[in-house]
Structure formats: C-alpha cells, structure tokens
TORFI-132527 format. One line per field, with one value per residue: residue number from 1; residue in three letters; chain; x, y, z of N, C-alpha, C in turn. Coordinates in steps of 0.1 Angstrom, whole numbers, plus 5000, padded with zeros to 4 digits. Example, Ala and Ser with C-alpha at 12.3 -4.5 7.8 and 13.67 -1.06 7.14 Angstrom:
2
num: (1/2) $
residu: (Ala/Ser) $
chaine: (A/A) $
npx: (5132/5128) $
npy: (4943/4978) $
npz: (5078/5071) $
capx: (5123/5137) $
capy: (4955/4989) $
capz: (5078/5071) $
cpx: (5132/5129) $
cpy: (4967/5000) $
cpz: (5078/5079) $
This chain:
337
num: (1/2/3/4/5/6/7/8/9/10/11/12/13/14/15/16/17/18/19/20/21/22/23/24/25/26/27/28/29/30/31/32/33/34/35/36/37/38/39/40/41/42/43/44/45/46/47/48/49/50/51/52/53/54/55/56/57/58/59/60/61/62/63/64/65/66/67/68/69/70/71/72/73/74/75/76/77/78/79/80/81/82/83/84/85/86/87/88/89/90/91/92/93/94/95/96/97/98/99/100/101/102/103/104/105/106/107/108/109/110/111/112/113/114/115/116/117/118/119/120/121/122/123/124/125/126/127/128/129/130/131/132/133/134/135/136/137/138/139/140/141/142/143/144/145/146/147/148/149/150/151/152/153/154/155/156/157/158/159/160/161/162/163/164/165/166/167/168/169/170/171/172/173/174/175/176/177/178/179/180/181/182/183/184/185/186/187/188/189/190/191/192/193/194/195/196/197/198/199/200/201/202/203/204/205/206/207/208/209/210/211/212/213/214/215/216/217/218/219/220/221/222/223/224/225/226/227/228/229/230/231/232/233/234/235/236/237/238/239/240/241/242/243/244/245/246/247/248/249/250/251/252/253/254/255/256/257/258/259/260/261/262/263/264/265/266/267/268/269/270/271/272/273/274/275/276/277/278/279/280/281/282/283/284/285/286/287/288/289/290/291/292/293/294/295/296/297/298/299/300/301/302/303/304/305/306/307/308/309/310/311/312/313/314/315/316/317/318/319/320/321/322/323/324/325/326/327/328/329/330/331/332/333/334/335/336/337) $
residu: (Met/Asp/Glu/Lys/Asn/Ile/Phe/Asn/Ile/Asp/Met/Gly/Glu/Phe/Gln/Pro/Pro/Lys/Ile/Pro/Ala/Arg/Thr/Ile/Val/Thr/Ala/Val/Ala/Ala/Leu/Phe/Val/Val/Ile/Leu/Leu/Phe/Ser/Ser/Phe/Tyr/Gln/Val/Glu/Leu/Glu/Gln/Val/Gly/Val/Val/Leu/Arg/Phe/Gly/Lys/Tyr/Val/Arg/Gln/Thr/Glu/Pro/Gly/Leu/His/Leu/Lys/Leu/Pro/Phe/Ile/Glu/Glu/Val/Leu/Lys/Val/Pro/Val/Gln/Arg/Gln/Leu/Lys/Gln/Glu/Phe/Gly/Phe/Arg/Thr/Ala/Glu/Ala/Gly/Ile/Arg/Thr/Arg/Tyr/Ala/Glu/Ser/Arg/Phe/Ile/Glu/Glu/Ser/Leu/Met/Leu/Thr/Gly/Asp/Leu/Asn/Val/Ala/Val/Val/Glu/Trp/Ile/Val/Gln/Tyr/Arg/Val/Thr/Asp/Pro/Glu/Lys/Tyr/Leu/Phe/Lys/Val/Arg/Asn/Val/Thr/Glu/Thr/Phe/Arg/Asn/Met/Asn/Glu/Ala/Ile/Met/Arg/Gln/Val/Ile/Gly/Asp/Arg/Thr/Val/Thr/Glu/Val/Leu/Thr/Val/Gly/Arg/Gln/Glu/Ile/Glu/Ser/Asp/Val/Gln/Val/Ser/Leu/Gln/Glu/Leu/Cys/Asp/Gln/Tyr/Glu/Thr/Gly/Ile/Lys/Ile/Asp/Gln/Val/Val/Leu/Gln/Asp/Val/Asn/Pro/Pro/Asp/Pro/Val/Lys/Pro/Ser/Trp/Asp/Glu/Val/Asn/Gln/Ala/Gln/Gln/Gln/Arg/Asp/Arg/Leu/Ile/Asn/Glu/Ala/Arg/Ala/Glu/Tyr/Asn/Glu/Val/Ile/Pro/Arg/Ala/Arg/Gly/Glu/Ala/Glu/Gln/Ala/Val/Leu/Gln/Ala/Glu/Gly/Tyr/Ala/Val/Asp/Arg/Thr/Asn/Arg/Ala/Glu/Gly/Glu/Ala/Ser/Arg/Phe/Lys/Ala/Leu/Tyr/Ala/Glu/Tyr/Arg/Arg/Ala/Pro/Glu/Val/Thr/Arg/Lys/Arg/Leu/Tyr/Leu/Glu/Thr/Met/Gln/Arg/Val/Leu/Pro/Arg/Val/Gly/Gly/Lys/Leu/Phe/Leu/Asp/Asp/Ser/Ala/Asp/Gly/Val/Val/Pro/Ile/Val/Pro/Val/Glu/Thr/Leu/Lys/Lys/Leu/Leu/Asp/Ser/Thr/Ala/Arg/Gly/Glu/Val/Asn) $
chaine: (A/A/A/A/A/A/A/A/A/A/A/A/A/A/A/A/A/A/A/A/A/A/A/A/A/A/A/A/A/A/A/A/A/A/A/A/A/A/A/A/A/A/A/A/A/A/A/A/A/A/A/A/A/A/A/A/A/A/A/A/A/A/A/A/A/A/A/A/A/A/A/A/A/A/A/A/A/A/A/A/A/A/A/A/A/A/A/A/A/A/A/A/A/A/A/A/A/A/A/A/A/A/A/A/A/A/A/A/A/A/A/A/A/A/A/A/A/A/A/A/A/A/A/A/A/A/A/A/A/A/A/A/A/A/A/A/A/A/A/A/A/A/A/A/A/A/A/A/A/A/A/A/A/A/A/A/A/A/A/A/A/A/A/A/A/A/A/A/A/A/A/A/A/A/A/A/A/A/A/A/A/A/A/A/A/A/A/A/A/A/A/A/A/A/A/A/A/A/A/A/A/A/A/A/A/A/A/A/A/A/A/A/A/A/A/A/A/A/A/A/A/A/A/A/A/A/A/A/A/A/A/A/A/A/A/A/A/A/A/A/A/A/A/A/A/A/A/A/A/A/A/A/A/A/A/A/A/A/A/A/A/A/A/A/A/A/A/A/A/A/A/A/A/A/A/A/A/A/A/A/A/A/A/A/A/A/A/A/A/A/A/A/A/A/A/A/A/A/A/A/A/A/A/A/A/A/A/A/A/A/A/A/A/A/A/A/A/A/A/A/A/A/A/A/A/A/A/A/A/A/A/A/A/A/A/A/A) $
npx: (5008/5004/5015/4994/4976/4969/4958/4933/4919/4889/4872/4850/4849/4861/4852/4849/4849/4824/4814/4799/4770/4765/4789/4801/4787/4795/4822/4819/4807/4826/4846/4838/4832/4857/4867/4850/4858/4888/4882/4870/4883/4911/4943/4960/4991/5015/5021/4998/4966/4935/4915/4877/4855/4821/4803/4822/4815/4828/4831/4843/4873/4904/4925/4960/4964/4944/4911/4878/4855/4827/4821/4828/4811/4819/4853/4888/4912/4945/4964/4992/5007/5021/5043/5069/5068/5081/5091/5110/5120/5133/5155/5157/5158/5178/5186/5186/5209/5241/5256/5246/5226/5217/5194/5203/5192/5180/5158/5150/5127/5111/5131/5144/5145/5132/5145/5142/5156/5156/5172/5186/5184/5190/5170/5172/5154/5138/5110/5096/5065/5037/5011/4979/4952/4932/4911/4910/4927/4924/4901/4893/4909/4910/4935/4958/4988/4997/4987/5001/5022/5024/5018/5037/5055/5047/5046/5075/5085/5075/5086/5113/5111/5105/5133/5168/5192/5215/5213/5198/5218/5234/5231/5206/5193/5183/5163/5143/5136/5122/5102/5090/5079/5059/5045/5034/5023/4998/4986/4980/4964/4946/4934/4926/4943/4946/4976/5004/5033/5069/5095/5114/5139/5164/5180/5204/5216/5224/5235/5229/5243/5257/5264/5278/5307/5316/5301/5316/5340/5331/5318/5349/5358/5347/5348/5376/5378/5362/5379/5403/5388/5381/5410/5419/5398/5411/5437/5432/5417/5438/5458/5446/5433/5456/5471/5455/5454/5483/5479/5462/5475/5497/5484/5475/5500/5512/5490/5501/5522/5521/5500/5521/5541/5530/5520/5542/5556/5534/5546/5571/5570/5552/5572/5590/5580/5573/5604/5607/5594/5606/5629/5626/5616/5642/5669/5701/5701/5689/5699/5724/5718/5706/5728/5743/5728/5729/5755/5753/5742/5760/5784/5790/5787/5813/5842/5875/5888/5899/5907/5913/5932/5926/5950/5968/6005/6014/6009/6002/6008/5983/5979/5957/5943/5940/5957/5977/5980/5981/6006/6024/6021/6030/6056/6063/6063/6086/6083/6088/6114) $
npy: (4988/5023/5056/5074/5058/5052/5072/5072/5057/5042/5052/5043/5012/5005/4998/5005/4986/4971/4978/4962/4976/4969/4964/4991/5004/4990/4992/5022/5021/5012/5024/5046/5037/5032/5058/5067/5053/5060/5084/5084/5079/5088/5097/5106/5121/5117/5143/5156/5168/5161/5183/5183/5189/5202/5205/5230/5238/5237/5205/5181/5168/5146/5124/5114/5085/5062/5074/5076/5094/5112/5109/5136/5153/5160/5176/5177/5193/5194/5198/5211/5203/5190/5201/5222/5254/5282/5312/5337/5369/5396/5387/5356/5321/5302/5277/5252/5236/5220/5240/5269/5286/5319/5338/5364/5386/5414/5424/5451/5468/5450/5452/5474/5498/5521/5535/5541/5564/5580/5569/5546/5511/5480/5451/5417/5389/5355/5338/5313/5285/5273/5256/5251/5252/5239/5247/5277/5284/5279/5292/5316/5338/5358/5349/5339/5333/5358/5380/5369/5376/5407/5410/5404/5420/5446/5445/5440/5465/5480/5475/5477/5503/5513/5514/5524/5528/5517/5498/5480/5473/5460/5455/5448/5430/5400/5409/5423/5403/5384/5402/5409/5381/5376/5396/5393/5365/5377/5391/5369/5356/5373/5378/5353/5330/5307/5299/5293/5308/5298/5304/5336/5349/5368/5371/5389/5421/5452/5485/5506/5501/5523/5540/5521/5519/5540/5538/5509/5521/5539/5519/5507/5521/5527/5497/5497/5523/5505/5483/5497/5508/5487/5475/5496/5496/5468/5472/5488/5471/5457/5473/5492/5474/5461/5482/5490/5467/5467/5492/5485/5468/5482/5498/5479/5468/5491/5494/5470/5471/5494/5485/5463/5481/5495/5476/5466/5490/5490/5465/5471/5496/5479/5462/5480/5491/5465/5461/5483/5479/5456/5467/5484/5472/5456/5471/5469/5441/5442/5461/5448/5427/5439/5451/5427/5418/5435/5434/5409/5412/5429/5426/5401/5412/5428/5426/5418/5410/5420/5414/5428/5428/5440/5446/5438/5444/5446/5446/5425/5414/5401/5375/5371/5341/5334/5351/5344/5317/5321/5335/5311/5295/5309/5308/5280/5279/5293/5318/5342/5357) $
npz: (5000/4993/4998/4995/4996/5023/5039/5027/5039/5046/5076/5089/5086/5112/5146/5177/5207/5223/5254/5285/5303/5326/5336/5336/5355/5379/5380/5383/5409/5425/5425/5437/5463/5469/5470/5493/5513/5519/5523/5550/5568/5588/5600/5631/5640/5664/5679/5679/5675/5665/5651/5648/5624/5612/5588/5590/5615/5646/5662/5680/5695/5686/5699/5692/5669/5647/5632/5625/5605/5593/5560/5537/5547/5573/5584/5592/5613/5617/5645/5659/5692/5709/5699/5699/5692/5667/5668/5649/5650/5634/5623/5601/5601/5575/5574/5594/5618/5628/5623/5622/5591/5585/5569/5542/5542/5557/5583/5592/5598/5615/5638/5649/5674/5695/5724/5759/5766/5742/5722/5696/5689/5676/5679/5682/5682/5696/5700/5716/5718/5724/5716/5736/5735/5708/5700/5708/5690/5668/5660/5676/5672/5640/5615/5630/5635/5620/5641/5663/5658/5656/5679/5696/5684/5697/5721/5729/5718/5737/5764/5753/5751/5778/5788/5794/5764/5775/5792/5777/5761/5775/5808/5814/5798/5807/5823/5807/5790/5809/5813/5786/5783/5806/5800/5772/5775/5791/5775/5753/5765/5768/5745/5740/5729/5729/5732/5748/5760/5762/5764/5759/5741/5735/5708/5697/5703/5691/5686/5661/5628/5617/5641/5656/5658/5673/5694/5704/5712/5733/5748/5758/5767/5792/5804/5807/5828/5846/5849/5864/5882/5898/5904/5919/5938/5950/5955/5978/5995/6000/6015/6035/6054/6064/6076/6093/6109/6116/6132/6156/6166/6175/6194/6214/6221/6235/6253/6263/6274/6292/6313/6322/6331/6354/6369/6375/6387/6408/6424/6433/6447/6467/6474/6488/6507/6523/6528/6541/6568/6577/6581/6600/6622/6627/6620/6617/6609/6584/6572/6566/6552/6526/6516/6509/6495/6475/6468/6455/6433/6420/6418/6401/6375/6373/6361/6365/6399/6432/6462/6493/6524/6557/6574/6555/6543/6518/6482/6462/6430/6408/6384/6358/6350/6322/6310/6317/6309/6281/6279/6288/6265/6247/6253/6252/6227/6215/6213/6232/6242) $
capx: (4998/5013/5013/4981/4962/4971/4948/4924/4910/4875/4875/4837/4853/4867/4843/4852/4843/4811/4813/4782/4767/4768/4803/4804/4782/4801/4835/4818/4805/4837/4852/4829/4831/4872/4870/4843/4868/4898/4876/4862/4894/4923/4953/4968/5001/5015/5024/4990/4951/4927/4897/4867/4842/4808/4799/4824/4814/4836/4825/4852/4891/4903/4938/4968/4958/4936/4897/4864/4845/4817/4827/4822/4801/4832/4868/4898/4923/4955/4968/5004/5000/5033/5055/5074/5067/5095/5090/5118/5119/5147/5165/5155/5171/5175/5191/5195/5221/5256/5261/5231/5227/5208/5192/5213/5182/5181/5145/5155/5116/5110/5142/5150/5136/5136/5145/5134/5163/5156/5184/5181/5186/5186/5170/5166/5146/5128/5098/5088/5054/5033/4994/4977/4940/4936/4897/4911/4939/4920/4886/4894/4911/4918/4950/4963/5001/5004/4981/5008/5040/5019/5016/5050/5067/5042/5053/5091/5082/5068/5091/5125/5108/5109/5148/5177/5201/5228/5203/5192/5225/5243/5231/5191/5190/5174/5150/5139/5132/5112/5088/5082/5073/5049/5032/5028/5013/4990/4980/4976/4953/4930/4929/4923/4948/4953/4991/5011/5047/5077/5107/5114/5151/5167/5191/5212/5213/5238/5235/5229/5256/5266/5271/5287/5324/5317/5294/5326/5348/5324/5321/5359/5364/5339/5355/5389/5373/5358/5390/5412/5383/5384/5423/5422/5393/5419/5448/5427/5416/5451/5467/5438/5433/5470/5474/5444/5459/5492/5474/5457/5488/5505/5478/5479/5513/5511/5482/5501/5535/5517/5503/5532/5550/5523/5523/5564/5559/5530/5552/5581/5566/5549/5584/5596/5570/5579/5618/5608/5588/5613/5642/5620/5619/5658/5676/5715/5700/5682/5709/5733/5711/5706/5744/5747/5719/5733/5766/5750/5739/5767/5802/5792/5792/5825/5855/5887/5885/5908/5900/5926/5926/5928/5959/5981/6010/6020/6001/6011/6001/5977/5979/5947/5946/5938/5965/5992/5981/5986/6022/6031/6017/6039/6072/6069/6070/6098/6080/6093/6127) $
capy: (4999/5038/5065/5079/5048/5052/5083/5071/5041/5045/5047/5033/5001/5003/5000/5005/4975/4978/4976/4957/4987/4966/4964/5001/5009/4981/5002/5034/5017/5003/5035/5056/5029/5037/5074/5069/5047/5066/5099/5079/5075/5097/5100/5117/5117/5114/5154/5165/5166/5161/5188/5176/5203/5194/5218/5242/5241/5229/5194/5176/5166/5134/5122/5106/5071/5060/5075/5078/5105/5112/5117/5148/5164/5163/5181/5173/5199/5188/5209/5203/5209/5187/5208/5236/5263/5291/5325/5350/5387/5408/5378/5342/5311/5297/5266/5249/5224/5223/5253/5275/5296/5325/5346/5372/5401/5423/5430/5461/5471/5449/5447/5487/5506/5535/5533/5551/5580/5582/5565/5534/5499/5468/5440/5404/5379/5345/5335/5302/5291/5254/5257/5247/5253/5240/5252/5289/5287/5278/5300/5326/5347/5356/5349/5340/5338/5372/5385/5367/5383/5418/5410/5402/5432/5455/5441/5440/5479/5489/5476/5488/5519/5515/5515/5533/5520/5507/5488/5473/5466/5453/5445/5445/5418/5393/5415/5425/5389/5379/5414/5402/5367/5377/5406/5385/5356/5380/5396/5361/5352/5384/5375/5338/5325/5290/5297/5292/5312/5292/5314/5348/5350/5382/5366/5397/5433/5458/5496/5505/5501/5538/5546/5511/5520/5551/5528/5502/5530/5542/5504/5499/5530/5524/5489/5504/5529/5498/5479/5507/5511/5471/5480/5507/5489/5458/5479/5496/5462/5450/5483/5495/5464/5460/5497/5492/5458/5474/5501/5479/5460/5492/5503/5466/5465/5500/5493/5459/5481/5504/5477/5457/5491/5500/5464/5464/5501/5488/5454/5477/5501/5470/5457/5488/5490/5457/5462/5489/5476/5449/5474/5494/5461/5452/5480/5464/5428/5446/5468/5437/5419/5447/5450/5415/5413/5445/5425/5394/5417/5438/5416/5391/5422/5434/5419/5415/5417/5424/5415/5432/5425/5455/5444/5434/5457/5453/5441/5411/5412/5385/5379/5365/5325/5335/5360/5334/5303/5324/5336/5296/5287/5316/5307/5270/5280/5301/5332/5349/5356) $
capz: (5002/4987/5010/4994/5001/5037/5043/5018/5044/5054/5089/5091/5088/5125/5155/5191/5213/5234/5270/5290/5313/5342/5344/5337/5369/5391/5384/5395/5424/5431/5429/5450/5478/5477/5474/5504/5524/5520/5531/5565/5582/5591/5612/5636/5646/5680/5687/5673/5681/5653/5651/5635/5616/5609/5579/5590/5628/5656/5667/5688/5689/5685/5702/5678/5662/5635/5634/5616/5601/5584/5547/5527/5558/5583/5580/5601/5610/5626/5655/5666/5706/5718/5698/5705/5679/5672/5661/5646/5650/5632/5612/5598/5598/5564/5571/5610/5620/5638/5621/5613/5584/5586/5557/5543/5541/5570/5584/5601/5602/5627/5651/5649/5682/5705/5739/5770/5765/5725/5712/5687/5692/5670/5687/5672/5693/5697/5711/5718/5722/5724/5712/5746/5736/5693/5694/5704/5686/5653/5657/5684/5668/5627/5614/5650/5631/5618/5650/5673/5654/5659/5694/5699/5682/5699/5737/5729/5717/5748/5770/5752/5753/5792/5794/5787/5758/5781/5800/5771/5755/5786/5819/5813/5790/5815/5828/5795/5783/5817/5814/5775/5784/5814/5792/5762/5779/5796/5763/5745/5773/5770/5731/5738/5715/5730/5733/5760/5759/5771/5763/5751/5741/5731/5701/5693/5707/5690/5680/5643/5621/5618/5653/5661/5661/5685/5706/5708/5717/5744/5757/5759/5779/5803/5805/5813/5839/5856/5856/5870/5894/5904/5905/5930/5953/5955/5965/5989/6004/6005/6020/6049/6064/6070/6079/6108/6122/6125/6144/6165/6171/6183/6205/6221/6225/6243/6265/6277/6285/6304/6326/6327/6343/6362/6381/6380/6398/6424/6433/6439/6459/6476/6482/6496/6521/6531/6535/6553/6577/6582/6586/6614/6636/6629/6612/6612/6604/6571/6562/6560/6544/6515/6514/6506/6479/6465/6459/6450/6420/6410/6414/6388/6362/6376/6352/6377/6412/6438/6478/6502/6539/6560/6577/6544/6540/6503/6475/6454/6415/6406/6366/6354/6346/6309/6301/6320/6300/6270/6282/6287/6256/6238/6257/6251/6210/6214/6208/6240/6247) $
cpx: (5007/5008/5001/4973/4956/4958/4935/4915/4899/4875/4863/4839/4856/4855/4845/4842/4833/4814/4800/4779/4767/4780/4809/4801/4789/4813/4832/4817/4816/4847/4848/4833/4850/4874/4862/4852/4879/4892/4870/4870/4901/4932/4960/4980/5003/5017/5015/4980/4945/4914/4895/4860/4834/4802/4807/4827/4820/4825/4832/4864/4890/4920/4945/4964/4949/4918/4890/4857/4837/4821/4818/4813/4811/4845/4875/4909/4936/4965/4984/5006/5014/5045/5059/5075/5076/5085/5102/5116/5133/5157/5158/5164/5165/5182/5196/5202/5233/5259/5252/5237/5213/5206/5194/5201/5183/5161/5144/5138/5110/5120/5148/5137/5137/5136/5141/5145/5168/5168/5178/5190/5182/5186/5163/5163/5140/5119/5096/5077/5049/5013/4988/4960/4939/4922/4900/4920/4934/4906/4885/4893/4917/4928/4958/4982/5006/4997/4994/5023/5037/5023/5028/5059/5061/5044/5064/5093/5085/5081/5106/5126/5110/5121/5153/5185/5211/5220/5202/5204/5235/5235/5218/5185/5179/5161/5141/5130/5120/5100/5084/5080/5059/5036/5026/5019/4999/4979/4972/4963/4939/4926/4925/4927/4952/4967/4997/5028/5057/5093/5108/5134/5160/5184/5204/5209/5224/5232/5238/5239/5264/5270/5278/5298/5322/5310/5304/5335/5343/5324/5335/5361/5360/5345/5366/5388/5369/5370/5397/5403/5382/5400/5428/5415/5404/5429/5444/5425/5429/5457/5458/5438/5446/5474/5465/5449/5472/5493/5473/5469/5497/5498/5476/5488/5517/5506/5491/5518/5527/5510/5508/5542/5541/5523/5537/5563/5548/5537/5562/5578/5560/5560/5591/5591/5571/5590/5615/5602/5593/5625/5637/5620/5638/5668/5693/5710/5692/5693/5719/5731/5711/5714/5744/5739/5722/5749/5765/5750/5751/5782/5801/5793/5806/5836/5866/5882/5898/5905/5914/5917/5932/5942/5974/5989/6015/6005/6006/6002/5996/5976/5963/5950/5947/5952/5978/5990/5986/6002/6029/6031/6028/6055/6075/6069/6077/6096/6086/6106/6132) $
cpy: (5012/5043/5073/5073/5048/5064/5081/5058/5048/5040/5043/5019/4995/5010/4999/4994/4981/4971/4973/4977/4983/4966/4979/5008/4999/4989/5014/5033/5014/5018/5046/5048/5034/5048/5076/5064/5059/5082/5096/5079/5084/5093/5104/5114/5119/5128/5161/5158/5169/5170/5188/5188/5195/5206/5230/5246/5232/5217/5188/5175/5150/5135/5111/5092/5073/5064/5077/5085/5103/5120/5124/5157/5167/5165/5177/5182/5194/5198/5205/5211/5205/5191/5219/5245/5274/5300/5335/5362/5392/5400/5362/5335/5305/5283/5256/5237/5227/5236/5261/5287/5305/5333/5359/5384/5402/5424/5438/5467/5464/5446/5462/5492/5512/5532/5545/5565/5581/5581/5551/5525/5487/5459/5430/5394/5367/5343/5318/5295/5273/5260/5246/5245/5251/5246/5267/5294/5290/5289/5313/5340/5345/5359/5350/5342/5353/5380/5381/5374/5396/5419/5414/5415/5448/5459/5444/5456/5488/5487/5479/5501/5523/5520/5521/5521/5514/5496/5475/5467/5453/5442/5441/5438/5404/5395/5417/5409/5382/5389/5410/5388/5371/5387/5400/5377/5365/5387/5385/5355/5359/5378/5360/5331/5313/5290/5300/5298/5302/5297/5322/5347/5362/5377/5376/5410/5444/5476/5498/5508/5514/5543/5532/5511/5529/5541/5517/5508/5534/5529/5502/5508/5528/5510/5489/5513/5518/5488/5483/5508/5498/5471/5485/5499/5476/5462/5483/5485/5454/5458/5484/5485/5463/5470/5494/5480/5461/5487/5495/5473/5470/5495/5492/5467/5478/5500/5481/5466/5491/5497/5469/5471/5494/5486/5463/5475/5496/5478/5461/5484/5490/5465/5466/5490/5479/5456/5476/5489/5467/5457/5484/5485/5458/5460/5472/5452/5434/5452/5459/5430/5425/5450/5437/5411/5421/5437/5415/5399/5424/5433/5408/5402/5427/5424/5409/5421/5413/5424/5416/5431/5437/5453/5442/5447/5458/5444/5431/5410/5398/5387/5371/5350/5327/5340/5347/5325/5310/5327/5321/5294/5296/5311/5290/5270/5288/5313/5343/5346/5355) $
cpz: (5002/5001/5006/4998/5012/5043/5034/5026/5050/5065/5099/5093/5104/5135/5166/5200/5225/5245/5277/5301/5324/5348/5342/5352/5381/5391/5393/5407/5433/5434/5435/5463/5482/5481/5491/5516/5531/5528/5545/5571/5582/5599/5615/5644/5663/5689/5681/5680/5669/5661/5640/5638/5608/5602/5586/5608/5637/5664/5681/5686/5693/5692/5686/5679/5652/5641/5625/5620/5593/5569/5541/5536/5572/5578/5593/5599/5620/5635/5661/5682/5715/5712/5698/5694/5687/5659/5661/5642/5645/5624/5610/5596/5586/5564/5591/5607/5628/5636/5614/5602/5584/5571/5557/5547/5554/5572/5595/5604/5611/5644/5655/5659/5688/5716/5749/5768/5753/5721/5707/5689/5685/5678/5682/5686/5689/5706/5708/5725/5719/5723/5723/5743/5719/5693/5696/5696/5671/5650/5666/5675/5650/5623/5627/5643/5632/5630/5660/5669/5656/5673/5702/5695/5690/5718/5734/5727/5729/5760/5769/5755/5767/5800/5786/5773/5762/5786/5789/5762/5764/5797/5819/5807/5797/5820/5817/5789/5794/5815/5803/5778/5791/5804/5778/5767/5782/5784/5754/5754/5774/5753/5729/5727/5717/5729/5745/5758/5768/5772/5757/5752/5733/5720/5702/5694/5705/5686/5665/5643/5620/5629/5660/5666/5672/5697/5713/5717/5732/5753/5763/5769/5793/5809/5813/5826/5851/5861/5865/5886/5907/5914/5921/5944/5958/5962/5977/6001/6012/6016/6035/6055/6072/6074/6095/6116/6126/6137/6158/6172/6181/6195/6215/6229/6235/6256/6274/6286/6291/6316/6328/6336/6349/6373/6385/6390/6414/6430/6436/6450/6474/6489/6491/6509/6527/6538/6548/6566/6583/6587/6598/6628/6638/6621/6608/6606/6589/6566/6557/6551/6526/6510/6505/6492/6467/6458/6451/6433/6413/6410/6403/6377/6366/6371/6365/6389/6424/6453/6487/6517/6546/6569/6569/6545/6527/6490/6464/6440/6410/6385/6364/6349/6332/6303/6308/6311/6285/6268/6283/6272/6247/6239/6249/6233/6206/6214/6219/6242/6258) $
C-alpha cells in the first residue's frame, strides 16, 4: 500500500469495542466505595490532635491514632500541641544544623526600636511557644500567626521603650526577656489565642551600624574605667586592713606595756614598804641583808676582782689565769725571749 492509499482508508470500517453497562456501573460503584473509605478514615500523629469540623462548625477533638469521620460532611484540622513552635524577629534561619545559616536579608523594620532615653537599638529575638487550646487557636482569632507576631512586636517595643540604651545593650537583657514573656502571655490570654509562651530569648542586641564604632569605643572606655576602679579597690582592700591591723597591734602593745609598767611599779612600791617595815623592826640585820643582796647582783658584772685584807702591808700582783696561759703557750713555742 502506497502513502496515498494510507490516508484514503474508510474509518467507518473500524468500530470501538462495546462494554456492557453493568460493568461500567460496577466500576463506578467500586471507585465510589474506595473514595468513601479513604475519606472516612484519618490518621493523627503523636504530637498532634485532630479538630473535627462538621459543615465548618467545631464538633470534637481526637487524640493521636486512626479515627473515623463522616465522609464529605466532616473535615479534620490537625494541630501540633506537643511540638514547641518558634517565631523569629529581626532575622530568619535559612538552614538549621550544627552550623546554623541565617538569611542574608535584614528585617530592620522588625528589629529597629527606640529606647527610653531616645536612642536607637537593633533588637533580634526568638519566641518559643506551644498550642494548649486548639479550639481557641483555630477559631478565636483570625489569622492567629500574623496576630501573634504583631503582639510580639508591640510588647517588645513597649518594654524596650521603658529602658535606657545602656540597659538594653548590657545588663538589662535578662529582665527584658522576663518582662516580655509575662506581658505577652497576659495579652495572649486576653485575646484567647490558646497559646502558652515557653521562652523569650534576645538573640542579638546591637546599636545601629552607623554608630556601632563609636559605641564600641565608649564601651571599651567604660570597661577600662571599671578595671581601674576594681584595681584601686583591690589595692585599698589590701593596704587599709593591714594598716588597721598594725595600728591595733601598736595600741595593744602600748596598753600591755602600760599595764606591765604599772604592775611593776606597784610591786616595787609594795616591796619597798615591806622592806621598810622589816628595817624598822631590825635595822642592822636589814642593812646587812640589803648590802649582801646588792653585792650579789653587782659583783658578777665586774671583770677583774681584787680582795685586800685590812692588815696587809703590800699588794701581790695577780695575773689572770687566761693571760698566764697565753704567756706559757707562747714560751713553749719559742716566741718569747
């Protein structure tokens, strides 16, 4: 058959196969049953609860597991109630992991805030929360995610506006986190959002980029000032207590010396009175005893001693034993002629 005859074939000679009507009805019924079965069962994961709606109206909640619902009439919304959710402000996480990668674009409209002393700070923070009431979360507030973000910005700007820029950038961060968490939870309860705030974390707080170098210089100067103050206090704490201790020691030594001198004087006076009383009773005996006691104290301090008898006619030279010994030793060595 040539190419011209191919296009000249009479299509009336070809007839499609005939399918019985019962087969078509059976196939449609089977398809309907399959769709009915698939739309009647639903699975709720472990961290979720299922919120069942019937014609758009809340009916019930279902726990994790396999459940049955009315097909084409009831609808199921799954809400994660066991998972901790997170909202980021002033930045976005592009990829989480061991080394988290953040989005390069800046969300300065969220993070730029005015402090109480009319300065500007760039505040980035994270809010971690959970859904505790799925019914309120889904139906009490329209567009709950956007509303929740607006509430976060409003509370954070209010708290930042009550503090100075120094408090915001340095010592007041923990107090700011606590105040924002409390105020945000009160506002969520007031709006009946069904949300519980777990934690508010200030991710990063910095001055704006144009003034950041000046701020760093001021911060370094303040740190140097604090360091010098701490060094001066340390030296003060080292020197002053030692001086006070030495002063107290000198005072105590003087007091002890005064008590000692007073006691000695009183003792000497008592001793003198006792001697005088003895002297009045026996003057000669007392005089001799005082003389002997005085000699006993004085004579040991005298180097050479010479005792003479009253009846002696001449004086015999007395050579000290040490001198005589040295003289004898020198003679034995032949040093003396």
